[in-house]
Every structure is written in C-alpha cells, then in structure tokens.
C-alpha atoms as one frame of an Amber mdcrd trajectory, in Angstrom:
protein
  30.734 -10.132  -3.932  29.922  -7.242  -1.605  27.695  -4.459  -2.923  27.602
  -0.869  -1.818  23.941   0.027  -1.315  22.628   3.422  -2.361  19.083   4.357
  -1.311  17.165   7.287  -2.810  14.277   8.087  -0.483  12.926  10.342   2.206
  14.707   9.631   5.482  14.378  10.595   9.164  14.136  13.160  10.638  11.650
  13.900   7.821   8.317  12.470   9.059   7.380  10.002   6.324   6.425   6.323
   6.251   8.726   5.656   3.287  11.585   7.269   5.195  11.009   4.928   8.116
  10.839   2.010   5.686  14.209   3.005   4.222  15.839   3.427   7.619  14.647
   0.010   8.786  15.806  -1.587   5.541  19.213   0.099   5.825  19.609  -1.064
   9.423  18.747  -4.646   8.438  21.110  -4.642   5.446  23.932  -3.470   7.709
  23.867  -6.832   9.525  25.082  -8.627   6.388  28.682  -7.495   6.540  29.885
 -10.123   4.069  27.395  -9.105   1.381  27.217  -5.333   1.946  30.051  -2.834
   1.739  28.670   0.500   2.845  25.155   1.949   2.829  24.481   5.522   1.806
  21.265   7.516   1.374  20.339  10.407  -0.899  17.563  11.977   1.168  14.651
  13.664  -0.617  14.135  16.710   1.567  11.597  19.492   1.934  13.021  21.488
   4.835  13.277  18.754   7.470  17.060  18.390   7.924  19.746  18.353   9.112
  20.755  14.767   8.346  23.551  12.498   9.519  25.078   9.306   8.126  24.118
   7.210   6.262  22.736  10.298   4.473  25.538  11.838   2.412  23.495  13.608
  -0.275  20.377  15.760   0.067  17.900  16.294  -2.774  15.761  19.423  -2.572
  12.432  17.936  -3.601  11.185  20.953  -5.570  14.542  21.846  -7.157  15.037
  20.022 -10.509  18.753  20.878 -10.576  19.189  19.276  -7.150  17.870  15.972
  -8.549  20.346  16.176 -11.440  23.234  17.057  -9.122  22.401  14.106  -6.876
  22.296  11.767  -9.869  25.753  12.889 -10.964  27.026  12.648  -7.391  25.796
   9.077  -6.962  27.429   7.984 -10.219  30.699   9.692  -9.295  30.797   8.081
  -5.839  30.043   4.652  -7.333  33.020   4.966  -9.690  35.329   5.750  -6.765
  34.652   2.397  -5.068  36.033  -1.026  -5.917  32.692  -2.547  -4.880  29.808
  -2.521  -7.371  26.867  -0.272  -6.399  23.212  -1.314  -6.211  20.763   1.604
  -6.178  17.358   1.300  -4.476  14.914   3.943  -5.692  11.958   4.285  -3.311
   9.312   5.504  -5.748   6.167   7.281  -4.679   4.311   9.719  -6.947   3.956
  12.247  -4.132   7.742  12.550  -3.785   8.271  13.393  -7.449   7.074  16.879
  -8.513   7.326  18.139 -12.080   9.960  20.733 -12.938   7.294  23.453 -12.670
   6.480  22.308  -9.114   3.236  20.455  -9.868   2.940  17.648  -7.324   2.993
  14.001  -8.385   3.758  14.766 -12.061   7.542  14.452 -12.143   9.846  12.032
 -13.948  12.919  12.425 -11.732  12.930   8.780 -10.654  12.737   7.702 -14.297
  15.599  10.014 -15.258  17.661   8.623 -12.378  16.985   5.016 -13.378  18.011
   5.752 -16.969  21.236   7.466 -15.885  22.195   4.793 -13.355  21.699   1.776
 -15.598  23.483   3.645 -18.378  26.454   3.978 -16.024  26.433   0.286 -15.097
  24.819   0.608 -11.657  22.419  -2.155 -10.664  19.128  -0.239 -10.265  16.079
  -1.567  -8.419  12.845   0.356  -7.903  10.539  -0.162  -4.935   7.013   0.757
  -6.018   5.099   2.000  -2.977   1.943   2.679  -5.013   0.546   0.525  -7.843
  -2.735   1.816  -9.254  -5.216  -0.338 -11.149  -6.728   2.782 -12.761  -3.684
   4.964 -13.522  -3.779   8.059 -15.679  -1.411   8.246 -18.645   1.392   9.907
 -16.671   1.201   7.342 -13.863   1.177   4.423 -16.273   4.047   5.782 -18.366
   6.108   6.389 -15.213   5.848   2.745 -14.144   6.495   1.448 -17.656   9.628
   3.565 -18.010  10.865   2.604 -14.549  10.533  -1.014 -15.701  12.310  -0.232
 -18.977  15.274   1.577 -17.445  15.520  -0.225 -14.101  16.826  -3.755 -13.621
  13.823  -4.776 -11.538  10.663  -3.524  -9.834  10.008  -4.611  -6.239   6.548
  -4.681  -4.656   5.425  -5.773  -1.208   2.237  -7.528  -2.386   1.871 -10.410
  -4.794  -1.376  -8.947  -6.155   0.576  -5.916  -7.413   2.523  -8.240  -9.695
  -0.738  -9.365 -11.312  -1.625  -5.729 -12.048   1.804  -4.826 -13.382   2.066
  -7.744 -15.807  -1.521  -7.347 -17.026  -2.272  -5.631 -20.326  -2.830  -2.392
 -18.381   0.915  -1.915 -17.747   2.421  -4.775 -19.743   5.518  -5.132 -17.566
   7.440  -8.357 -18.239   7.158 -10.910 -15.437  10.926 -11.289 -15.184  11.201
  -7.592 -14.267   9.007  -8.049 -11.167   9.811  -9.302  -7.674   7.710  -9.632
  -4.522   9.595  -9.039  -1.257   7.706  -8.729   2.021   7.476  -5.425   3.851
   9.685  -5.902   6.910   8.510  -5.811  10.503  10.395  -4.342  13.429   9.611
  -6.500  16.412   8.713 -10.021  17.361   5.802 -11.081  19.537   6.041  -9.529
  23.018   5.139 -11.763  25.909   2.022 -11.190  27.978   4.285  -9.811  30.689
   5.709  -7.282  28.229   2.225  -6.129  27.298   1.208  -5.680  30.913   4.432
  -3.895  31.857   4.108  -1.458  28.959   0.488  -0.741  29.868   1.495  -0.138
  33.462   4.176   2.329  32.343   1.517   4.446  30.612  -1.219   4.031  33.226
  -3.212   1.646  31.032  -3.189  -1.421  33.266  -6.543  -3.229  33.454  -7.707
  -1.476  30.286  -8.432  -2.855  26.841  -6.463  -0.707  24.388  -7.760   0.105
  20.908  -5.247   2.043  18.801  -4.719   3.780  15.492  -1.075   4.744  14.912
   0.797   6.793  12.338   0.668  10.131  10.562  -2.900  11.411  10.284  -4.520
  12.491   7.026  -7.974  12.416   5.388  -7.305   9.095   3.642  -6.861   7.329
   7.014 -10.663   7.305   7.493 -10.485   8.286  11.173 -13.919   9.878  11.196
 -15.424   6.440  10.476 -13.297   4.711  13.105 -14.325   7.280  15.735 -18.015
   6.934  14.963 -17.720   3.138  14.974 -16.053   3.219  18.373 -18.839   5.386
  19.777 -21.426   3.014  18.310 -19.687   0.024  19.928 -19.519   1.707  23.347
 -23.172   2.696  23.257 -24.447  -0.650  22.017 -22.192  -3.210  23.720 -20.738
  -1.784  26.951 -22.059  -1.005  30.391 -20.891   2.175  32.080 -18.379   0.170
  34.138 -17.031  -1.663  31.061 -16.777   1.608  29.167 -14.378   2.884  31.817
 -12.002  -0.022  31.121 -11.691   0.525  27.369  -9.827   3.368  25.696  -9.189
   4.294  22.066  -5.758   5.877  21.566  -5.178   7.727  18.275  -1.445   8.419
  18.243   0.278  10.593  15.665   0.284  14.053  14.147  -1.041  15.296  10.853
   1.686  15.307   8.227   3.430  18.726   8.438   3.164  19.256   4.682  -0.575
  18.566   4.817  -0.939  21.115   7.643   0.773  23.800   5.533  -0.865  22.992
   2.183  -3.170  25.626   0.659  -2.611  27.976   3.579  -3.963  25.389   6.013
  -7.473  25.283   4.513  -7.582  21.505   3.990  -6.163  20.923   7.480  -8.854
  23.075   9.072 -11.550  21.248   7.110 -10.110  17.922   8.243 -10.074  18.976
  11.897 -13.702  20.066  11.556 -14.631  16.641  10.147 -12.985  14.911  13.124
 -14.760  17.175  15.603 -18.075  16.400  13.907 -17.352  12.664  14.165 -16.495
  13.018  17.866 -19.771  14.839  18.466 -21.756  12.161  16.634 -19.915   9.408
  18.506 -20.839  10.994  21.853 -17.503  10.105  23.401 -15.482  11.898  26.041
 -12.145  12.805  24.522  -8.970  14.769  25.123  -5.807  15.720  23.265  -2.401
  15.350  24.920   1.207  15.948  23.937   2.604  13.220  26.188   1.225   9.983
  27.586   2.683  10.243  31.065   0.127  11.275  33.651  -2.979  10.950  31.457
  -6.089   9.906  33.399  -7.454   7.386  30.910 -10.429   6.739  33.163 -11.765
  10.199  32.301 -11.707   9.746  28.519 -13.166   7.250  26.063 -10.774   8.459
  23.375  -7.346  10.091  23.594  -5.479  11.894  20.798  -1.741  11.628  21.380
  -0.785  14.609  19.228   2.914  13.990  18.633   5.293  12.609  16.042   5.980
   9.241  17.635   9.623   8.275  18.027  10.678   4.716  17.226  10.966   3.548
  20.840   7.493   4.804  21.789   5.985   3.397  18.600   7.259  -0.094  19.385
   5.921   0.151  22.926   2.476   1.125  21.646   2.414  -1.912  19.353   3.237
  -4.006  22.397   0.513  -2.456  24.547  -2.183  -2.672  21.854  -5.051  -5.168
  21.985  -6.539  -4.280  18.607  -5.441  -1.913  15.837  -8.138  -0.092  13.839
  -7.146   0.872  10.270 -10.204   2.374   8.510  -8.172   3.470   5.458  -9.987
   4.866   2.437  -7.479   4.115  -0.359  -8.313   0.588  -1.489  -5.311   0.483
  -3.863  -2.757   0.838  -1.049  -0.174  -1.920  -1.552   1.956  -1.266   1.509
   1.424  -0.338   5.148   4.157  -0.419   7.747   1.538  -0.035  10.488  -0.335
  -3.152   9.359   2.886  -5.129   8.839   4.141  -4.249  12.328   0.724  -5.017
  13.826   0.920  -8.580  12.539   4.581  -8.839  13.483   3.683  -7.831  17.028
   1.040 -10.554  17.164  -1.830  -8.077  17.397  -5.275  -8.160  15.796  -6.051
  -5.625  13.090  -9.500  -4.412  12.068  -8.895  -2.990   8.605 -10.790  -1.913
   5.545 -10.262  -4.100   2.492  -7.369  -2.208   0.965  -5.075  -4.320  -1.196
  -2.341  -4.929   1.363  -4.851  -5.803   4.095  -6.552  -8.373   1.878  -3.205
 -10.002   1.206  -1.848 -10.055   4.756  -5.070 -10.768   6.625  -6.987 -12.901
   4.147  -4.187 -14.421   2.012  -5.594 -12.915  -1.185  -8.602 -15.210  -1.149
 -11.792 -13.898  -2.705 -13.133 -11.394  -0.206 -16.929 -11.256   0.169 -18.842
  -8.075   0.926 -19.450  -7.094   4.517 -17.609  -8.017   7.689 -15.086 -10.846
   7.147 -14.105 -12.981  10.124 -12.663 -16.394   9.364 -11.469 -19.150  11.622
  -7.899 -18.980  10.352  -7.583 -15.321   9.388  -5.164 -12.937  11.096  -7.594
 -10.099  11.708 -10.936  -8.714  10.567 -11.765  -7.007   7.282 -14.533  -4.441
   6.811 -15.945  -2.461   3.917 -14.804   1.086   3.300 -16.467   4.396   4.123
 -19.936   4.718   5.634 -20.505   0.964   5.690 -17.421   0.530   7.865 -19.038
   2.297  10.845 -21.418  -0.550  11.712 -18.908  -3.225  10.687 -16.023  -1.848
  12.792 -18.403  -1.591  15.760 -19.360  -5.242  15.262 -15.690  -6.220  14.902
 -14.813  -4.428  18.163 -17.635  -6.280  19.892 -16.153  -9.547  18.613 -12.545
  -8.991  19.713 -13.483  -7.476  23.077 -16.010 -10.087  24.203 -14.562 -13.240
  22.573 -11.099 -13.334  24.115 -10.284 -16.931  23.146 -10.957 -16.201  19.468
  -8.984 -12.977  19.646  -5.987 -14.883  21.018  -6.209 -17.351  18.121  -6.095
 -14.445  15.686  -3.081 -13.018  17.533  -1.276 -16.342  17.084  -2.147 -16.483
  13.394  -0.978 -12.895  12.940   2.346 -13.579  14.626   3.000 -16.663  12.528
   2.711 -14.573   9.353   4.585 -11.641  10.833   7.507 -13.832  11.885   8.227
 -14.534   8.206   8.469 -10.782   7.586  11.327  -9.810   9.887  13.518  -7.060
   8.466  16.463  -9.473   8.382  14.479 -11.860   6.174  13.416  -8.969   3.941
  16.973  -7.649   3.632  18.330 -11.130   2.837  15.674 -11.630   0.134  16.709
  -8.298  -1.396  20.387  -9.265  -1.423  19.540 -12.583  -3.047  17.561 -10.753
  -5.719  20.475  -8.395  -6.404  22.756 -11.422  -6.810  20.233 -13.142  -9.069
  20.051 -10.135 -11.367  23.834 -10.064 -11.595  23.999 -13.739 -12.468  21.225
 -13.376 -15.044  23.187 -10.682 -16.868  26.258 -12.932 -17.015  24.479 -15.951
 -18.501  25.719 -16.866 -21.971  22.928 -18.291 -24.112  25.157 -20.597 -26.182
  24.093 -21.591 -29.658  20.365 -21.049 -29.184  18.983 -18.111 -31.120  16.734
 -15.500 -29.471  13.098 -15.158 -30.524  11.063 -11.973 -30.062   7.293 -12.449
 -29.940   5.656 -10.838 -32.950   2.316 -12.666 -32.888  -0.155 -12.996 -30.002
  -0.751 -16.584 -28.978  -3.147 -18.363 -26.647  -0.129 -20.230 -25.269   1.408
 -16.960 -24.054  -1.420 -16.396 -21.551  -1.488 -20.077 -20.536   2.253 -20.011
 -19.945   1.989 -17.016 -17.612  -0.806 -18.727 -15.666   1.193 -21.959 -15.365
   4.242 -20.018 -14.114   2.154 -18.398 -11.351   1.076 -21.828 -10.066   4.608
 -23.063  -9.445
C-alpha cells in the first residue's frame, strides 16, 4: 500500500534546522516510489517565503486561525486521494506559540493530532525536544501528543527511557526510535584535499563549528578553548597552519527579538571571548579569496547553502560543538559530522552521549576512549580547558584521530537518510497492521493495580 506523506514543519527557505531535517527526510522518502504516493508539506512560516513544491500549504506561525485552516485543508486533501495519508508532525515547543502570541506555550500540534486521528489519518509526531525536567505545560503537551497521535518518534534511545518513565508515563508501544539521517558518506582523502584547495585551505588543519549561531551553542567557550590550545601547544609556525572556521549566521528571529537587545549582548560576549583568547580574527561574507594565513579564526557570516555545507563537512578535520543545552536529543550537525567520518569534540548533551559514547555511563571530565567516535567534554567554564586538551589530542596524535574517524563513519553509515526513511515507512506499515489485528477470544485486561512485575517486564523488554 502506498501512503501519501504529509509533513507539518518549518521548511526552506526558512532558516531552521528542523526545516532542513524535513527537507532531507522528504527527499529520501521520494526514492521509495512503490511505498510513497506524493509528499506534501504544510510549512510553518514567519515571513520567510515564498515556497515551492512540495509545500502546498503555509501556516502563519502566530495566526491561530491559520493553524485551524491548515488542519482543515490537510484533512480535505487527504479525503480527495485514493491513497491513505500519513501525517508527520515535526514538534518543537519554539514553533508553537499560544493564541495570545506567547512563545512556546501553544497547543496547535496537539489540536492537529486530535483532528487528524479523528479523521482517520495515520498521525506520527517527531519530538525534537524531550525534557527531563518539564514544566506542566511541556509535560501535558507530550502526554496529549501521545494520546492523540498514533506514535511518537525520537532520534535517541535515551529519550524513550524518559518518556516511558513515571515523569511522562507514555506507553512503550507508543514510542519508536529512528536515527537522525545523515546527508553524505565518507569523502576520500582526495576529496578532502580538493575541497580545501578550492577554499585556499590546503596544508591547513581545519577546526570548524557549523550551523545557525545562538547563545546556547556555547561559542564563547569554544573560542577561548581554541586560544588556550594555540598558546599552550603550538609554535608560531604551527599556529599559521591551523584555522578555526565558525560558519553560519545568527538566527534571523533571534537578531530581531526584543529590538535586537539580546543579539547585541551576544555579540558583546563573543567579542569578549575573542579578546580573552588573544586570537587574530576576521569576519567574511564569502570564503573565496580569504587569506587564512592572516587569521587564527574566521567567522563566515552567511546562511550556508546545502552544497557549501556538505563541502565544509568534507574539508573539516575536527568539529567543535560546545553546546550548553544538555537535554538536546537531536543535532543534524553532529549526525552529519559522524556520517562524514569526522571527529567531533562535543559537550555531553544527550545526543552526543548516545552517538559518541553509545550511552555508556559517562564519567566527569574529558572522555577519550579507544573505541569512541569523538571526544566528550563537560559543559560551560570547565569545557575551556577540556576542549583545549581535546584539540591538542586530535592535532598531534594523527593515527588516533584517524581511528576515531573510522569509528565515526561506521556509525554514520547506518544513519543514511535512505535507511532512516525506510525505517519510518516500516513503522507506518507496522502501525497499520497493529490496528487491523483481531484479538480473537482473549479478553482485554486493563491494569488497575501496580505490580512489581510491571517494572520487571519493561526492563526485560528493553534487553531484547
């Protein structure tokens, strides 16, 4: 049976990581012509259009009526097709304002899920944030998405543990782990050298941080750590052969928020970090013609298009991700870093612990293991010394860095977008089959008494 796929999400040209996720997922699903009819997107917009196909509906983010109109439009379009429709809601609190405009306090995704399942549409919800200390609104949102949706999808296995704990109490059979996809396979050494040559980076070790910039990316700590590494570990000649490229703009909505006050404060914090790091730096709008020998650190101040982004993954020697949100359960930058066979130095946010350290118990301090796929560091002020030490390790121990690259690529290979899309289609089929199962003569029991065997059963199921 072929399904029409309906995605509700931000979408390019709006600059948003979830939008890129949705576009890559849509492109991968399109390869499965036997299982997928057509793919359409209802784009959550805040003044970033115009859009083209597969976007056929636009939701004005801060207009409650626009959400309701889109819901009715999706249901009407689904009824016009002979194929069944599966809806993928890409949930993120920051995309869902309340009717009075208060950010992060809306219930539009919940209302959509309720309407879609009530109309017979298979409804799956990708949770891009799972908090282990939610407030009442955040907890109720997830619980109601589980109640009204057919299934919740997360990109980390550890998020399932949180969701089925007593905190949220979501039933295990409503949860599914599907890997975050990656966009490219391991480039050859020739590819890396040719890309570096194109940008004037040949014979240089390239440290990068990619993606939209914001205060929770922890850049001020990464910058200070880089300065500490240069001062402590490198001669003047070696310093000239290493460059730190920070590529990406601040999110446009962050720049405009509160009349630009928070943006100005953020820029001041970066300038203070640059001063403390004692590095030579510059800001450019294009990479062509930059004299990297004159700068220790380069800000590439641009929204990076897909082609350039993939090239920068290929050119990178080590990716620095000093993120401050330890509950982050998804990161396209980290996923693509591993998929590209590149080493990541990352703080111990949830997704990094899972991808780099396989969810093993993570000790305090710098974590470098023989078989890990990168290096983990503590968050905040402690990360400065630890990132500097990690840079020393990957720069001066090439053989060990290459082992980590191989380990990273082996994990990333499993996460290709085609594999992710196929896993999603299999899950959609499974849910359909589960709804058609006839239980026969066995009666249904509802648990009315807590039992020690309930907890043991859940633990045994996890070990399968």
